[in-house]
C-alpha positions, 0 to 999 in steps of 0.5 A: 500500500502506498504512503498516501493510502496509508495516511488516508486510512490513518486519518479515517481511523482517527476521525472515528475517535473524535468526539462529535462536537469536534467533527464540525471543526474538522470539516471546516478545516478540510473545506478550507484546505480544499478551497485553497488547493482549488485556488492554486490550481486555477492560477495555472496558465495556458501555453496557447500561443507560446510559439507565435511570432517565432518564425514558424508562420513563415514556413509555407508547408509546416506539416510537410517540414515536420513530417520530413524532420520526423522521418530523418529522426526515425532513420537516424535512430534506426541506423544507429549502431549499438 
């Protein structure tokens, strides 16, 4: 069993030992942690447009160039001596 699963099992076991009047405090704490983690993931940035204005738009047949580059790389890997 991995460490995260063990930690979750231990937390659930310890929650069963808590008095009923403390469960609301635990719930509010967990909700605050979840809210914070959601806020952190929402701040992620998109990489859309990262290659714009880098010169690739000047290549007339970009798909063809990529296909040729892949073929050359594949040929180079296949002919490599080990």
